[in-house]
C-alpha positions as CSV (number, residue, x, y, z in Angstrom):
1,M,147.4,-225.5,219.6
2,F,148.4,-222.9,217.0
3,Q,146.4,-222.3,213.8
4,E,148.9,-221.6,211.0
5,I,147.3,-219.8,208.1
6,Y,149.1,-219.1,204.8
7,I,148.1,-216.1,202.7
8,I,149.0,-216.5,199.0
9,D,149.5,-212.9,198.1
10,C,151.9,-210.6,196.3
11,E,151.1,-207.8,198.8
12,N,151.0,-207.5,202.5
13,E,147.8,-205.6,203.0
14,L,145.6,-208.6,203.7
15,V,148.0,-210.4,206.1
16,M,148.5,-207.2,208.0
17,M,144.7,-206.7,208.4
18,L,144.2,-210.3,209.6
19,R,147.1,-210.0,212.1
20,E,145.4,-206.9,213.5
21,K,142.0,-208.4,213.5
22,F,143.3,-211.6,215.3
23,E,145.5,-209.6,217.7
24,Q,143.8,-211.0,220.7
25,E,143.7,-214.5,219.3
26,K,147.2,-215.7,220.3
27,T,146.7,-219.2,218.7
28,F,146.4,-217.8,215.2
29,R,149.5,-217.2,213.0
30,F,149.3,-215.6,209.6
31,K,152.2,-216.0,207.1
32,N,152.4,-214.2,203.7
33,I,153.4,-216.5,200.8
34,N,154.5,-215.1,197.5
35,P,153.2,-217.4,194.7
36,V,156.8,-217.9,193.4
37,N,157.5,-219.6,196.7
38,L,154.4,-221.7,196.7
39,E,156.1,-225.1,196.2
40,I,158.5,-224.4,199.1
41,A,155.7,-223.3,201.4
42,L,153.7,-226.4,200.6
43,K,156.4,-228.6,202.2
44,N,154.6,-227.6,205.4
45,I,150.9,-228.3,206.1
46,P,149.1,-225.1,207.3
47,D,145.6,-225.3,208.8
48,L,144.1,-223.0,206.1
49,I,145.3,-221.5,202.8
50,I,143.9,-218.2,201.7
51,V,144.4,-217.2,198.0
52,N,144.0,-213.4,197.5
53,E,143.1,-213.2,193.9
54,Q,143.2,-209.4,193.6
55,S,147.0,-209.1,194.1
56,L,148.1,-212.1,192.0
57,N,149.6,-211.9,188.5
58,T,149.3,-215.7,188.0
59,N,146.1,-217.7,187.3
60,V,144.2,-218.4,190.5
61,I,142.9,-221.8,189.2
62,E,146.5,-222.9,188.4
63,I,147.5,-222.0,192.0
64,C,144.5,-224.0,193.3
65,K,145.5,-227.0,191.2
66,K,149.1,-226.9,192.5
67,I,147.7,-226.9,196.1
68,R,145.4,-229.8,195.5
69,E,148.1,-231.8,193.6
70,N,150.4,-231.5,196.6
71,E,150.0,-234.8,198.5
72,D,150.5,-233.3,201.9
73,N,147.9,-230.5,201.4
74,S,145.3,-232.5,199.4
75,I,142.8,-232.0,202.2
76,T,143.9,-228.6,203.5
77,P,141.0,-226.2,203.2
78,V,141.4,-223.4,200.7
79,L,139.6,-220.0,200.8
80,V,139.7,-217.8,197.7
81,V,139.2,-214.1,198.0
82,S,137.8,-212.9,194.7
83,S,136.5,-209.7,193.1
84,D,134.5,-211.8,190.5
85,N,131.2,-212.7,192.1
86,T,129.6,-214.3,189.0
87,E,128.3,-217.8,189.5
88,E,130.2,-219.0,186.4
89,Y,133.5,-217.9,187.9
90,K,132.8,-219.3,191.3
91,L,131.9,-222.7,189.8
92,S,135.2,-222.7,187.9
93,I,137.0,-222.3,191.2
94,M,134.9,-224.9,193.0
95,K,135.4,-227.5,190.3
96,N,139.0,-227.6,191.3
97,N,138.1,-228.9,194.8
98,I,138.2,-225.5,196.5
99,E,135.8,-225.3,199.3
100,Y,135.3,-221.6,200.1
101,I,135.0,-218.4,198.1
102,I,134.5,-215.0,199.7
103,S,134.0,-211.7,198.0
104,A,136.8,-209.1,198.1
105,D,134.1,-206.6,199.1
106,A,133.3,-208.5,202.3
107,S,133.9,-206.7,205.6
108,N,136.8,-207.5,207.8
109,E,134.3,-208.8,210.4
110,Y,132.9,-211.2,207.8
111,M,136.4,-212.4,206.9
112,Y,137.2,-212.8,210.6
113,Y,134.3,-215.1,211.3
114,T,134.7,-217.0,208.1
115,I,138.3,-217.9,209.1
116,K,137.2,-218.7,212.7
117,N,134.4,-221.0,211.6
118,I,136.6,-222.9,209.0
119,T,139.4,-223.5,211.5
120,R,136.9,-224.5,214.2
121,L,135.4,-227.1,211.9
122,M,138.9,-228.4,211.1
123,S,139.6,-228.7,214.8
124,V,136.5,-230.8,215.3
125,N,137.3,-233.0,212.3
126,R,140.7,-233.8,213.7
127,T,139.0,-235.6,216.5
128,V,137.5,-238.0,214.0
129,S,139.5,-241.1,213.1
130,P,141.1,-240.5,209.7
131,L,141.2,-244.2,209.0
132,T,137.6,-245.1,209.9
133,A,135.9,-241.7,209.8
134,L,134.3,-242.6,213.2
135,P,134.1,-240.2,216.1
136,G,137.2,-240.2,218.3
137,N,137.8,-240.0,222.1
138,V,136.4,-236.4,222.5
139,Q,133.0,-237.3,221.0
140,I,133.0,-240.7,222.8
141,Q,133.5,-239.0,226.2
142,T,130.9,-236.4,225.3
143,E,128.3,-239.1,224.4
144,L,128.9,-241.0,227.6
145,K,128.6,-237.8,229.8
146,K,125.4,-236.9,228.0
147,R,123.9,-240.3,228.8
148,L,125.0,-240.0,232.5
149,L,123.5,-236.5,232.8
150,R,120.2,-237.8,231.4
151,K,120.2,-240.4,234.3
152,E,119.2,-243.1,231.8
153,T,120.2,-246.7,231.7
154,F,122.3,-247.6,228.6
155,Q,124.7,-250.3,227.4
156,V,128.3,-249.8,226.4
157,L,130.1,-252.3,224.1
158,Y,133.9,-252.2,224.2
159,L,135.4,-254.0,221.2
160,D,139.0,-254.8,220.2
161,L,140.9,-257.4,218.1
162,D,142.9,-260.4,219.4
163,N,146.3,-261.3,218.0
164,F,146.2,-258.1,215.8
165,K,149.9,-257.3,216.4
166,A,150.9,-260.7,215.1
167,F,148.8,-260.1,212.0
168,N,150.6,-256.8,211.4
169,D,154.0,-258.4,211.8
170,V,153.2,-261.0,209.2
171,Y,151.0,-259.2,206.7
172,G,152.1,-255.6,207.2
173,F,150.4,-252.4,208.4
174,I,148.6,-251.7,205.2
175,K,146.6,-254.9,205.4
176,G,146.3,-254.3,209.2
177,D,144.6,-251.0,208.4
178,E,142.2,-252.8,206.1
179,I,141.1,-255.1,208.9
180,I,140.6,-252.0,211.1
181,K,138.3,-250.5,208.4
182,L,136.5,-253.9,208.1
183,T,135.9,-254.0,211.8
184,A,134.5,-250.4,211.8
185,R,132.1,-251.3,208.9
186,I,130.9,-254.4,210.7
187,I,130.3,-252.7,214.0
188,T,128.6,-249.7,212.4
189,K,126.4,-251.9,210.2
190,N,125.2,-254.0,213.1
191,I,124.7,-251.0,215.5
192,H,123.1,-248.5,213.2
193,T,120.6,-251.0,211.8
194,L,119.0,-251.3,215.3
195,E,115.4,-250.0,215.1
196,E,114.0,-247.4,217.5
197,S,117.3,-247.0,219.4
198,D,119.6,-244.1,220.1
199,V,123.0,-245.5,219.1
200,F,126.6,-244.3,218.8
201,V,129.8,-245.9,217.4
202,G,133.2,-244.5,218.1
203,H,136.9,-245.4,217.3
204,I,139.0,-245.1,220.5
205,G,142.2,-245.7,218.4
206,G,144.1,-248.6,217.0
207,D,142.0,-251.7,217.1
208,D,139.8,-250.4,220.0
209,F,136.2,-249.4,219.4
210,V,133.1,-248.5,221.5
211,A,129.4,-248.7,220.8
212,I,126.6,-247.2,223.0
213,V,123.1,-248.5,222.7
214,D,119.8,-248.2,224.7
215,E,118.9,-250.5,227.5
216,N,116.3,-252.3,225.5
217,V,118.7,-253.5,222.9
218,D,119.4,-257.3,222.9
219,H,123.2,-257.2,223.5
220,D,123.5,-261.0,223.1
221,E,122.1,-260.8,219.5
222,V,124.2,-257.7,218.6
223,C,127.4,-259.3,219.9
224,Q,126.7,-262.6,218.2
225,N,125.9,-260.9,214.8
226,I,129.1,-258.8,215.0
227,I,131.2,-261.9,215.8
228,A,129.7,-264.1,213.1
229,E,130.2,-261.5,210.4
230,F,133.7,-260.6,211.6
231,D,134.9,-264.3,211.7
232,K,133.6,-264.8,208.2
233,E,134.9,-261.6,206.6
234,V,138.4,-261.5,208.3
235,L,139.4,-264.8,206.6
236,K,139.6,-262.8,203.3
237,Y,142.8,-261.1,204.7
238,F,144.7,-264.4,205.4
239,N,146.4,-266.7,202.9
240,D,145.1,-270.2,202.3
241,I,148.0,-271.8,204.2
242,D,147.3,-269.8,207.4
243,I,143.6,-270.4,207.1
244,E,144.1,-274.2,206.7
245,R,146.3,-274.6,209.7
246,G,144.3,-272.0,211.8
247,Y,147.3,-269.9,213.0
248,I,150.1,-267.7,211.8
249,E,153.8,-268.0,212.5
250,V,155.8,-265.0,213.8
251,C,159.5,-264.9,214.4
252,N,160.2,-263.2,217.8
253,R,163.2,-261.1,218.7
254,R,165.1,-264.2,219.9
255,G,164.6,-265.8,216.5
256,V,162.1,-268.3,217.8
257,I,159.0,-269.0,215.7
258,E,155.8,-268.5,217.7
259,E,152.3,-269.5,216.7
260,F,149.3,-267.1,217.0
261,P,145.6,-267.9,216.4
262,L,144.0,-266.0,213.5
263,T,142.7,-262.5,214.4
264,S,139.5,-262.6,216.3
265,I,137.3,-260.0,218.1
266,S,136.5,-259.6,221.8
267,I,133.6,-257.6,223.1
268,G,132.9,-256.5,226.7
269,V,129.4,-255.3,227.5
270,V,128.7,-253.0,230.4
271,V,125.0,-252.5,231.4
272,A,125.2,-248.9,232.8
273,D,122.3,-248.7,235.2
274,K,121.2,-245.1,235.8
275,K,122.1,-245.4,239.5
276,R,125.3,-247.3,239.2
277,F,128.0,-245.0,237.7
278,S,128.8,-241.4,238.7
279,N,131.4,-240.7,235.9
280,I,132.7,-242.1,232.7
281,L,136.0,-243.3,234.2
282,E,134.1,-245.8,236.3
283,I,132.4,-247.1,233.1
284,G,135.7,-247.4,231.4
285,E,137.3,-249.3,234.2
286,V,134.5,-251.9,234.3
287,G,134.6,-252.1,230.5
288,A,138.3,-252.9,230.5
289,Q,137.7,-255.7,233.1
290,V,134.8,-257.3,231.2
291,K,136.6,-257.1,227.9
292,H,139.6,-258.8,229.5
293,L,137.3,-261.6,230.6
294,A,136.1,-262.0,227.0
295,K,139.7,-262.3,225.9
296,T,140.3,-265.3,228.2
297,T,138.2,-267.4,225.8
298,M,140.0,-268.6,222.6
299,G,138.6,-267.0,219.4
300,S,136.0,-264.4,219.1
301,S,133.8,-264.0,222.2
302,Y,131.9,-261.6,224.3
303,A,131.3,-261.1,228.1
304,I,128.6,-259.1,229.9
305,D,128.8,-257.2,233.2
306,R,125.4,-257.1,234.8
307,R,126.5,-256.3,238.4
308,D,124.1,-254.2,240.3
309,N,125.0,-250.9,241.9
310,I,126.9,-251.5,245.2
């Protein structure tokens, strides 16, 4: 994946130096942007914006404000290269939501590693769910592999929502996202409050979540607590009519009205004995099976796979 970096600069010296410094790094692309073309450039979303204060005739803070006011680039990291090293000036930059300031006297090597580290951090952050801020698939797989390598027994909870598509069709995706965030909060609250346990909560994507807990955790109690809290809180997202009748009506593609139960949560628990699984794919397959079993029960429910190693 390419790392596109914009240099806000009236000259070409800095961009030429960086291209030379990153010559062996084929994934990095540096583009010089004249401040007068800033608004046009911000129609794109670069991985990093570097503002070279030394060559600019315009106010750096005003440029930083324009970047932050741009909706598409509100979270794009910005690095200011400045010749003013006073704390007062640095604070004036940082107060405008600018993350990084580097001295114009810094060596090319220092600039190189600063850019490398910022873009590495952004790459890692992209694997985190932007909706729930929970770790995504990369971290989930890493956590499972770590547990397998330790040859320890642990438990994996696979969680997702029932009739969630029907909810989105009736109430819209914005409210759907609110239920996803609610689910994340409930799972995180009930998992991270476990005492003396090495726990992990991840967001696979959509309405799918995973939690990893130690073998000594009472999975029945955890599942029951999550279900009880979810079933209570999710009602706040339905109107009184749907709550009273206990279902929602959705018009399908043929124009026929279908009835769907209110959104519920299903949990499949896999007890991963230290001798049972050799890789994370095996755990995932069993998790899908046991979660499917939980879904055969109407409403929120959970099922547990306790099969011994065969």
